[in-house]
N, C-alpha and C positions, 0 to 999 in steps of 0.2 A: 504494500500500500504506500502510495506517495505521501510524503510528509506535507503538512500544511505550510503554504508559503507565508513567511513572516516578513513584515516590513516595518518601517519606523512608525507609521500611523497605527499599526496594531499594538504597539507598545505604549501608545498614548500621546505621541508627539505628532502634531499635524503641521507640516511645513507650509502647506497651502494656506491654512488659517493664519499662520504667522505672517505670510506675505500680504494677506488681505488686511491684517491689523496695521502693517506699515503703510499701506495705501490709505487707510482711513485716517491715520494720525498725521499724514503728510502736511495737510493744510494747517493744522494746529501748530506743528513744529515750525513751519516756514513763517508763520505769523510773528515769530519772535526774532527773525533774522534782520540784521542790517548789512551794510556793505562789508563788514569785517568777516562775515562767514563765507568761506571760500569753497567748501565742498558740499555737494548735494547729499541729500539723505540717502543712506544705504552704503556709504563707504566704510572702510575699516576703522577710520578715525575721523573725528571732527576737526576741521581746520579753522582757526580763528586768527586773523591778522592783528597782532598787538601793536597799537599805536601808543608808544610811550613818550611821544614828543612833548607832552604837557607835564612830564614828571622829571625832576632833576635827578632823582635817585630812586627809580621805581622798584617796588617790592610787590611780589605776587602773594596774595593771601588766599588760602584754600580752606574749605570746610566740607564735611560730609555728615549726613544724618539720615534718620528715617522718621516714620510717623508713629511707631510703637503700636500699642494695642487699640488706639483709636480706630485702626482698621477693622476691628471687630464690630464697631458700630456701623461702619459702611456696609459690611457684609449683612448684618441684621436688617438694615434699612434698604438694602439693595440700591444704594445711591453712591455713585463712584466719580462724579464730576467735580468734586471739590477736594478730595483727598490729595490730589496732586499739588494743589496750592499749599497745603500743609508741608509737603515734602520740600518744596522750594523754600518756603518761609524758614523752616528749621535750619537750612544751610545758609541762605542769603543773609538772614538777620545776624547770624554768627560772624560773618565776615564784615558786614557793614559796621558793627559795633567797634571794630578796630580801625575804622576810618576808610575802609576800602570801597571803591566803586565796583559793583558786580559787573563781570564781563560775560561769563558764560556758565552754563549749567548742563550737567548730564544726569540722566535718570537710569535706574535699574529696576525693572519690574519682573518679578518671578510669579508665574501663575500655575495653578494646578491643571487647568485646561485652557487652551487658547480660544477665547471667545472674542473675536475681533472688535465687535461693537463695544464690549465692556472695556477692553484695553484702550480703545479710542477715547472713551469717556474719561479714563484716568489721565491720559496724555492731554486731553482738553484742559483739565485742571492744572497740569504741569505748565502748559502754555500760558494760561492765565496768570499763574504765579510768576513766571518769568517776565511777563509784560509788566506786572506790578513791581517787580524787582529791578527792572531795567537791564535784564541780561538776555542773552541768546541761548536757546535750547539747541545745542549743536550736535547732539547725538545721545545714544543710550543703548540699552540692551533689554530686550524682552525675552525671557527664558521660560519655556514650557517645561514644567518639572512634575510630571505625574508621579505619585507616590510620596513626594515631599510635601505637597499641599493638596487639600481637598479640591475637587473640581471647581467649586465656587469661591475659592479663597486665593489670595495673592499677597505678596509683600512688595513694598516700594521703598527705595532709598535714593538719595541724590548726592551730588557732588558739585560744589560751586567754586569758582575762581574769580577773584577780584584784584584790583591794583590800587596801591597807595604810595605816595612819596614816603621814603623812610623817615623824613623829618616830621611827617604829619600822622604817623601811626598813633592811634589813641589806645593807651594801655593802662591808664589809671596811676601811673608812677608819680604824677605831679599832684595828686590829691593830698590835701592836708587838713588838719583840724580847722573848723570854721567854714569849710566849703559846704554848699547846700545841695540837697538831693531832690531831684525832680522825677516825676513818673508820668509816662504816657499810657493811656488806657489800652486795655486788651479788648479783643472782641468776644472774650469768654474764656473757656478752658484752654484754648489753643491746642497743643498736642502732647500735654503732659498730665500724668496722674490718672490715666484712664483705667489702669488695673484697679485702683481704689474706687473710681467712679463705677465701674462695672460690678464690683463686689457690693457696693451700697445699693445701687438701683435695681440690679437684676437678681443677685443672690439673696440679699437681705430683705429687700422690699418687694421683690417679685414683679417689678414693672416690666413693660415692653417698650420698644422704641416707638411704637405707635400711640402710646398713652399721652394724652394731653395733660399738661401740668399747669394748673391755674397760676401758681406763683411765678412761672416762667413765661406764661402767655403764649406757649407753643407746645408742640409735641417734643418728646425726649429726643427723637432723631433730629429735629430741626435745631434744637439747642446744642446737642453734643457734636453735631457735624459742622457747626459754624467754623469757617476756615481760620487758621492762624493769621494774624495781621502781619503784613510785610512792611517794615519800617524804613525801607531804603530811601524813599523820597524825603521824608521828614528828617532823617539823619543827615542826608546831604545838605538840606537847607539849614539845619542847626549848625553844622560844621562850617558852613559858608559865612555865618554871621555871629556865631557864639563861640567862645573859648570853652569847648566841652572837654573836661578833664578825663572822663571815663564813662563808658556805656556798659550796662549789664543787660543782656538779653535774658529775660526771666523764663527759663525752661525747666528741665528736670532739676529738682533741688529747691524750686520755688524761690521766694524772696530771700530767705535767710542764706542759702548756699550761694546763689548767683551774685548778689550784691557784694558778698565777701570776696569774690574772685577778683574784683578790681581795686580792692583796698590795699594800700601799702601796709607793712607790718605794724606801724605805730598808729594805725587809724581804726576807728570803730564807727559803724553807722547807727545812728539813733533815729528810728522811724516812728512817726506818730500814726497809730493804727487807724484813727478816724479821719485822716487827712485826705482821703480820696474816696470816690464813689465806686462801689463794687457792683458788677452785674449780679442780678438776683441768684444766679446758679450757685454761687459760692456759699452764701448763707443757707440756701436750700439743701445743698449737699451736706454741709456741716450738721444741720439739724437732723436730716434723714439718717445720717450715719453716726451721730453723736461723736463727731471727730474732734479731738483736742485742738484748740486754736493753734498751738505751736506746730502740730502736724499739718494743719492747713497751710501755714506759712512756709513749711518746708517741702510741701508737695505741689502746690498750685501757684499760679501767678497772682491769684486773688484780685484780679482786675487791673494789674499793672504789667504790661508786656515788655516794657522797656523802662529802665531806671538809669539816670545819668547824673553826674556831679558837675557843678559849676561853681565859680567864685560867687560870693554873696552879692557882689555888685551886678552880676549878670541875671539875677532872678527875674527882675522886671522885664528885661529884654527877652528872656525865654517865654514868659507869659504872653507878652505882646506878639511875638513871632508866631507862637502856636495858635493864638486866637485868630490871627490873620490867615493861618493855614487851615482853620477849622478843626484843629486838634484839641482833644481834651487832655490837658496837662495839669498836674497837681504838684504843689510844693509839699513834699512828704516828710522831710526831715533834714538832718545835718550830719556832718562828719565831726566826731570828737576824738580826743586822744583815747587810745585803748589798744586792744590786741586783736585786730583783724577779725571782728565779729559783727553780727547784726543784731541789734536789740529792737524789738517791736513792742511798743506799749503805750 
């Protein structure tokens, strides 16, 4: 008896579906391109012409990240057109806070089964994130990995590169006692703390993504899938007019861990806990899960996606600039002498 013929498709990998996914995402990808992008989609590597003429001593800044278990919410809600914004935001914000101008982004998407329309929706979000961040999506990888992921699941990660003059790198080294701390509002949870979120709302409270929550004014899916804010534009404007001493992107580790990352050894941040407006989701989660306030500060952004330090005489200028730009900014505290820690009270 002749043995059954086996091919790649029978093992779970569909090359034709992969090619169709590339065709569907092509428009989204090219929407992010400027004249610096030299290679068409489908080459072995993305080509980006680096113009360093405006930089006396150019330094490239790179960052990579993923979206974490927020992906689980996208799976449950079967909504995939914003998760790519989160992937871009997590990388681009990290390089912008060091003073860099984003140049280009690459994504990596691993799927259990190649569903071209779903992959195109994911890349649509990546494209939107790149446009918000002012960078080009010059390539990536979409891998079909049966046996590693369930057919309706996937993972996404990204990699961003930016440029800054060496003399203009923002690293917090000039922060000193007496400097003031400002905070820019977040759009909600962003992309951190979702393992705790899922435990509270799904395991402990037994809610579903379709449940409407009066305190939030929307369904759980609508709240939890709000995309992470991309701060590239306002960071650029602040750096153009304000002497910003250090930026902290509030990601994993929340306010207490991330603000500490930009403090010199002899400095401590003193934050006034009622000095900014929090989106309702944070108080709702704390109440639902009976979460200790300190755990909230160490897990979530609590309504502040970006915190930065300026000299005291710059505070009014910051407030004026942010008001002109339609930004919600808060004067949240100050830097005092101490041992590189964050006190919120």
